[in-house]
KOLGUDREN-321295 format. One record per residue (C-alpha): residue in one letter; x, z, y. Coordinates in nm, 2 decimals. Layout:
<nodes>
   residu        x        z        y
        a        X        Z        Y
...
</nodes>
This chain:
<nodes>
   residu        x        z        y
        m     3.24     2.87    -2.86
        f     3.25     2.57    -3.09
        r     3.19     2.22    -2.95
        s     2.87     2.19    -3.16
        e     2.75     2.52    -3.02
        k     2.81     2.42    -2.67
        k     2.63     2.09    -2.73
        s     2.33     2.26    -2.88
        l     2.32     2.53    -2.61
        f     2.34     2.26    -2.34
        r     2.06     2.06    -2.50
        f     1.84     2.37    -2.54
        l     1.90     2.48    -2.18
        s     1.84     2.13    -2.05
        i     1.50     2.10    -2.22
        y     1.41     2.46    -2.15
        l     1.50     2.46    -1.78
        l     1.36     2.11    -1.71
        s     1.02     2.20    -1.86
        t     1.02     2.54    -1.69
        f     1.11     2.40    -1.35
        t     0.86     2.12    -1.39
        l     0.58     2.36    -1.46
        f     0.69     2.58    -1.17
        a     0.72     2.29    -0.93
        i     0.37     2.18    -1.02
        g     0.24     2.53    -0.97
        a     0.43     2.58    -0.65
        s     0.30     2.25    -0.51
        i    -0.06     2.34    -0.59
        f    -0.01     2.69    -0.44
        y     0.15     2.54    -0.13
        t    -0.13     2.29    -0.08
        l    -0.40     2.56    -0.12
        e    -0.22     2.81     0.11
        k    -0.16     2.54     0.38
        h    -0.53     2.45     0.37
        h    -0.61     2.82     0.40
        l    -0.39     2.85     0.71
        i    -0.56     2.55     0.87
        d    -0.90     2.68     0.77
        r    -0.83     3.01     0.94
        q    -0.73     2.83     1.26
        r    -1.05     2.63     1.24
        q    -1.26     2.94     1.20
        m    -1.09     3.10     1.50
        m    -1.15     2.77     1.70
        a    -1.52     2.78     1.60
        q    -1.55     3.14     1.72
        e    -1.38     3.04     2.05
        g    -1.63     2.75     2.08
        e    -1.92     2.99     2.04
        h    -1.77     3.21     2.30
        i    -1.74     2.93     2.55
        q    -2.10     2.81     2.47
        h    -2.22     3.17     2.55
        q    -2.04     3.16     2.88
        l    -2.20     2.82     2.96
        i    -2.55     2.97     2.88
        a    -2.48     3.27     3.11
        l    -2.36     3.04     3.39
        h    -2.66     2.82     3.35
        k    -2.90     3.11     3.37
        s    -2.73     3.24     3.69
        f    -2.75     2.89     3.85
        a    -2.38     2.88     3.90
        k    -2.24     2.56     4.04
        k    -1.88     2.61     3.91
        l    -1.75     2.66     3.57
        p    -1.53     2.98     3.58
        i    -1.49     2.98     3.20
        y    -1.24     3.22     3.04
        i    -1.08     3.11     2.72
        d    -0.79     3.22     2.49
        p    -0.47     3.08     2.63
        a    -0.38     2.95     2.28
        y    -0.64     2.68     2.33
        a    -0.68     2.38     2.56
        i    -1.04     2.30     2.65
        t    -1.21     1.98     2.75
        l    -1.58     1.97     2.85
        l    -1.75     1.63     2.81
        d    -2.08     1.51     2.96
        i    -2.35     1.30     2.80
        d    -2.14     0.98     2.86
        k    -1.84     1.15     2.69
        q    -1.66     1.17     3.01
        p    -1.45     1.47     3.09
        i    -1.61     1.73     3.32
        t    -1.29     1.93     3.30
        g    -0.98     1.90     3.09
        d    -0.76     1.62     2.95
        s    -0.91     1.27     2.96
        a    -0.61     1.12     2.76
        l    -0.74     1.29     2.45
        l    -1.07     1.10     2.45
        k    -0.92     0.78     2.31
        q    -0.81     0.95     1.99
        l    -1.12     1.15     1.92
        d    -1.36     1.06     1.64
        f    -1.70     1.21     1.75
        a    -1.83     1.19     1.40
        k    -1.60     1.47     1.28
        e    -1.61     1.83     1.38
        y    -1.25     1.90     1.29
        q    -0.96     1.65     1.31
        t    -0.59     1.64     1.35
        v    -0.42     1.43     1.61
        g    -0.05     1.43     1.58
        s     0.05     1.79     1.57
        q    -0.27     1.91     1.74
        l    -0.57     2.05     1.56
        i    -0.90     1.94     1.74
        y    -1.24     2.11     1.73
        l    -1.54     1.92     1.86
        k    -1.86     2.12     1.93
        s    -2.18     1.97     2.05
        v    -2.39     2.18     2.30
        e    -2.77     2.16     2.29
        p    -2.94     2.18     2.53
        y    -2.69     2.06     2.78
        y    -2.58     2.36     2.98
        l    -2.44     2.26     3.32
        g    -2.41     1.90     3.20
        t    -2.18     1.99     2.91
        v    -2.26     1.80     2.60
        y    -1.94     1.85     2.40
        i    -1.68     2.12     2.40
        v    -1.34     2.00     2.28
        l    -1.08     2.26     2.18
        q    -0.72     2.18     2.08
        t    -0.43     2.39     1.96
        p    -0.10     2.31     1.78
        v    -0.11     2.33     1.41
        d     0.04     2.66     1.29
        r     0.38     2.52     1.20
        a     0.54     2.86     1.20
        g     0.30     2.98     0.93
        i     0.36     2.67     0.73
        a     0.73     2.71     0.76
        q     0.71     3.07     0.65
        l     0.50     2.96     0.36
        q     0.76     2.70     0.26
        r     1.05     2.96     0.29
        t     0.85     3.21     0.07
        i     0.79     2.94    -0.20
        l     1.16     2.83    -0.19
        l     1.28     3.19    -0.22
        f     1.04     3.25    -0.51
        m     1.16     2.93    -0.68
        l     1.52     3.03    -0.63
        a     1.46     3.38    -0.77
        a     1.26     3.24    -1.06
        g     1.53     2.98    -1.13
        i     1.80     3.25    -1.15
        f     1.58     3.46    -1.38
        f     1.48     3.18    -1.61
        l     1.85     3.06    -1.62
        l     1.96     3.40    -1.73
        l     1.67     3.42    -1.98
        g     1.76     3.07    -2.10
        l     2.12     3.17    -2.16
        f     2.01     3.48    -2.35
        l     1.76     3.28    -2.56
        g     2.01     3.00    -2.61
        r     2.26     3.24    -2.76
        l     2.00     3.38    -2.99
        f     1.91     3.02    -3.07
        i     2.27     2.92    -3.17
        a     2.35     3.26    -3.34
        p     2.25     3.13    -3.69
        m     2.46     2.82    -3.63
        r     2.76     3.02    -3.52
        e     2.72     3.25    -3.83
        a     2.69     2.94    -4.06
        i     3.00     2.78    -3.91
        e     3.20     3.10    -3.93
        t     3.08     3.15    -4.28
        m     3.18     2.79    -4.38
        n     3.52     2.83    -4.21
        r     3.58     3.15    -4.40
        f     3.47     2.98    -4.72
        i     3.70     2.68    -4.67
        q     3.99     2.92    -4.58
        d     3.92     3.13    -4.89
        t     3.88     2.83    -5.11
        t     4.22     2.69    -5.01
        h     4.38     3.03    -5.05
        e     4.22     3.09    -5.39
        l     4.31     2.74    -5.52
        n     4.66     2.74    -5.37
        t     4.76     3.07    -5.53
        p     4.71     2.98    -5.90
        v     4.83     2.62    -5.85
        s     5.15     2.76    -5.69
        t     5.19     3.01    -5.97
        i     5.15     2.73    -6.23
        l     5.40     2.50    -6.06
        t     5.66     2.78    -6.00
        n     5.65     2.91    -6.35
        l     5.67     2.55    -6.50
        e     5.98     2.50    -6.29
        l     6.13     2.82    -6.42
        i     6.05     2.72    -6.78
        q     6.22     2.38    -6.73
        t     6.52     2.56    -6.57
        m     6.54     2.83    -6.84
        r     6.46     2.62    -7.15
        k     6.65     2.84    -7.39
        c     6.52     3.17    -7.26
        d     6.22     3.37    -7.35
        a     5.94     3.23    -7.12
        k     5.67     3.48    -7.23
        e     5.62     3.63    -6.88
        e     5.61     3.28    -6.72
        m     5.36     3.16    -6.98
        q     5.15     3.47    -6.91
        r     5.14     3.39    -6.54
        i     5.04     3.03    -6.61
        e     4.76     3.15    -6.84
        i     4.63     3.38    -6.57
        a     4.65     3.11    -6.30
        s     4.48     2.85    -6.52
        k     4.19     3.09    -6.62
        t     4.15     3.18    -6.25
        l     4.11     2.81    -6.16
        s     3.87     2.76    -6.45
        r     3.66     3.06    -6.33
        i     3.66     2.94    -5.97
        y     3.54     2.60    -6.08
        d     3.27     2.75    -6.30
        d     3.14     2.98    -6.03
        l     3.13     2.70    -5.76
        t     2.95     2.47    -6.01
        y     2.70     2.75    -6.09
        l     2.62     2.80    -5.72
        k     2.58     2.42    -5.67
        l     2.34     2.37    -5.96
        n     2.16     2.70    -5.93
        h     1.82     2.56    -5.81
        a     1.83     2.28    -6.07
        y     1.98     2.49    -6.35
        h     1.82     2.46    -6.69
        r     1.83     2.78    -6.89
        d     1.85     2.77    -7.27
        i     1.71     3.11    -7.34
        r     1.76     3.23    -7.70
        p     1.88     3.55    -7.88
        l     2.23     3.62    -7.77
        d     2.48     3.86    -7.93
        l     2.60     4.03    -7.62
        s     2.84     4.26    -7.81
        r     3.04     3.96    -7.94
        l     3.03     3.78    -7.61
        l     3.16     4.09    -7.42
        r     3.45     4.12    -7.67
        e     3.54     3.75    -7.62
        r     3.54     3.79    -7.24
        i     3.75     4.10    -7.25
        a     4.00     3.91    -7.47
        y     3.98     3.62    -7.21
        f     4.08     3.86    -6.93
        a     4.34     4.05    -7.15
        t     4.63     3.88    -6.98
        a     4.51     3.98    -6.64
        i     4.44     4.33    -6.75
        e     4.79     4.36    -6.90
        a     4.95     4.21    -6.59
        k     4.79     4.48    -6.38
        k     4.88     4.75    -6.63
        l     4.52     4.87    -6.65
        k     4.42     5.14    -6.90
        l     4.12     4.98    -7.08
        k     3.85     5.19    -7.24
        k     3.58     5.01    -7.44
        e     3.26     5.15    -7.58
        i     3.08     4.85    -7.72
        a     2.78     4.91    -7.95
        e     2.73     4.67    -8.23
        d     2.46     4.40    -8.25
        v     2.33     4.43    -7.89
        v     2.11     4.12    -7.87
        l     1.93     3.99    -7.56
        e     1.70     3.69    -7.50
        m     1.93     3.52    -7.25
        d     2.10     3.20    -7.16
        h     2.46     3.19    -7.27
        d     2.60     3.07    -6.94
        d     2.40     3.32    -6.74
        a     2.55     3.60    -6.96
        l     2.89     3.45    -6.92
        r     2.87     3.45    -6.54
        l     2.73     3.80    -6.54
        i     3.01     3.95    -6.75
        d     3.29     3.74    -6.60
        n     3.21     3.83    -6.24
        l     3.18     4.20    -6.32
        l     3.50     4.21    -6.51
        s     3.69     3.99    -6.26
        n     3.59     4.22    -5.97
        a     3.68     4.53    -6.17
        i     4.03     4.39    -6.23
        k     4.09     4.23    -5.90
        y     3.99     4.53    -5.69
        n     4.15     4.79    -5.92
        r     4.49     4.95    -5.84
        t     4.79     4.87    -6.06
        g     4.80     5.12    -6.35
        g     4.44     5.21    -6.29
        k     4.15     5.26    -6.53
        l     3.89     5.01    -6.65
        h     3.60     5.14    -6.85
        i     3.35     4.90    -7.02
        k     3.04     5.03    -7.19
        l     2.76     4.85    -7.37
        d     2.46     4.98    -7.55
        v     2.11     4.86    -7.62
        t     1.99     4.95    -7.27
        q     2.27     4.87    -7.03
        l     2.61     4.74    -6.95
        v     2.85     4.96    -6.74
        v     3.17     4.84    -6.58
        a     3.37     5.10    -6.40
        d     3.71     5.08    -6.22
        s     3.94     5.31    -6.03
        g     4.00     5.07    -5.74
        v     3.94     5.04    -5.37
        g     3.57     5.13    -5.39
        m     3.31     5.06    -5.12
        d     3.14     5.27    -4.85
        a     2.76     5.31    -4.80
        q     2.75     5.04    -4.53
        t     2.93     4.78    -4.74
        l     2.70     4.85    -5.03
        q     2.40     4.74    -4.82
        y     2.52     4.37    -4.81
        v     2.72     4.36    -5.13
        h     2.49     4.09    -5.27
        e     2.51     3.86    -4.97
        r     2.69     3.53    -5.04
        f     3.03     3.48    -4.88
        r     3.05     3.85    -4.78
        r     3.35     4.03    -4.92
        a     3.37     4.40    -4.96
        n     3.75     4.40    -4.92
        g     3.96     4.14    -4.73
        s     4.29     4.25    -4.89
        e     4.21     4.06    -5.21
        g     4.12     3.70    -5.25
        g     3.78     3.56    -5.34
        f     3.49     3.38    -5.19
        g     3.24     3.66    -5.18
        i     3.02     3.47    -5.43
        g     3.08     3.68    -5.75
        l     2.82     3.95    -5.68
        d     2.58     3.69    -5.54
        i     2.59     3.51    -5.88
        v     2.54     3.85    -6.05
        h     2.24     3.92    -5.83
        q     2.09     3.58    -5.91
        v     2.12     3.64    -6.28
        i     1.98     3.99    -6.25
        k     1.68     3.86    -6.05
        a     1.62     3.57    -6.29
        y     1.58     3.81    -6.59
        g     1.42     4.11    -6.41
        f     1.72     4.33    -6.48
        a     1.81     4.63    -6.26
        i     2.16     4.68    -6.11
        t     2.30     4.99    -5.95
        f     2.63     5.06    -5.77
        n     2.80     5.40    -5.76
        s     3.11     5.36    -5.54
        q     3.34     5.57    -5.32
        p     3.62     5.44    -5.10
        n     3.96     5.47    -5.27
        e     3.80     5.62    -5.58
        g     3.65     5.32    -5.76
        t     3.32     5.15    -5.84
        e     3.08     5.18    -6.13
        v     2.83     4.89    -6.18
        t     2.54     4.95    -6.41
        v     2.31     4.66    -6.53
        q     2.00     4.78    -6.71
        w     1.75     4.56    -6.91
        e     1.55     4.84    -7.06
        k     1.42     5.15    -6.89
</nodes>
């Protein structure tokens, strides 16, 4: 993973996880508070029920004229009975100093207190005070449940974040890889013709009195390759701001000129050229657009052809056909053949921009293009402007 990818992934995960855990922490805090109050409210309800039970016992004892208070209570509670002066009839007197008689429920330390007034005063009892420890076990269990949930949610959202992060940086990775391939291909494409020129110039200087026809041919091919690379890159750079001077163009004459331009390369690869060029095929078209269209089709047909292969070029009033007997393409490759920087074959040089330029020209003029290709048999490209 590239450094820029790691940095982007780290930033995405930081923002994503921080915002997610913040929201979850707020939600968990609200849930914990509500559930804690629910647990305490349930204890209070049970204390109120116990207070009613004790009051009923006091009423029964009062009606039977009992002189003692044999009251039966739940062992989970401690009971204190107070008289009209708020003095203990039975129970813990130390609790009285901490009681607020204006509140029915209150918490003193870890004890939950329930204060119930009795009217009328049965057996002198005016207040029933019940106390029990706050349900710490229930609260602790609630805390453990929330922590486990947060941990599970954290793992889930971390994995989800990694997955989303990889999706997030996938276009960046593809762009970086594409740019790296482009730079690599650029250096290779420029280095090859430059090295050819320099090598053959050295040979000419060494062999001054000898026939240098072959060396000059190589220099010509290399120079034209450099020129074509420059023109293609310039065309891509200026494509969106490109001003088209559309006028009647003699496509027949231009095609012959471009075939002559590539003659050296055709001869060097020993291709058998077959031309069927109709006279006076005129199109309303920008000269440079037509140049790029023809040059890229011819260049690919030569580059990906086999040595000693066939090159067939046909032009009539409805279409231009360029066919070769080279490496060809399979059906899967044909699906992305127009994509920029995608090369159908890695064995030859190139940037993968030739057919992208062709596609741009075709789209600009509303032409139609079709490919008929089979691996190791060759490719036939047909450009139609009239149906």
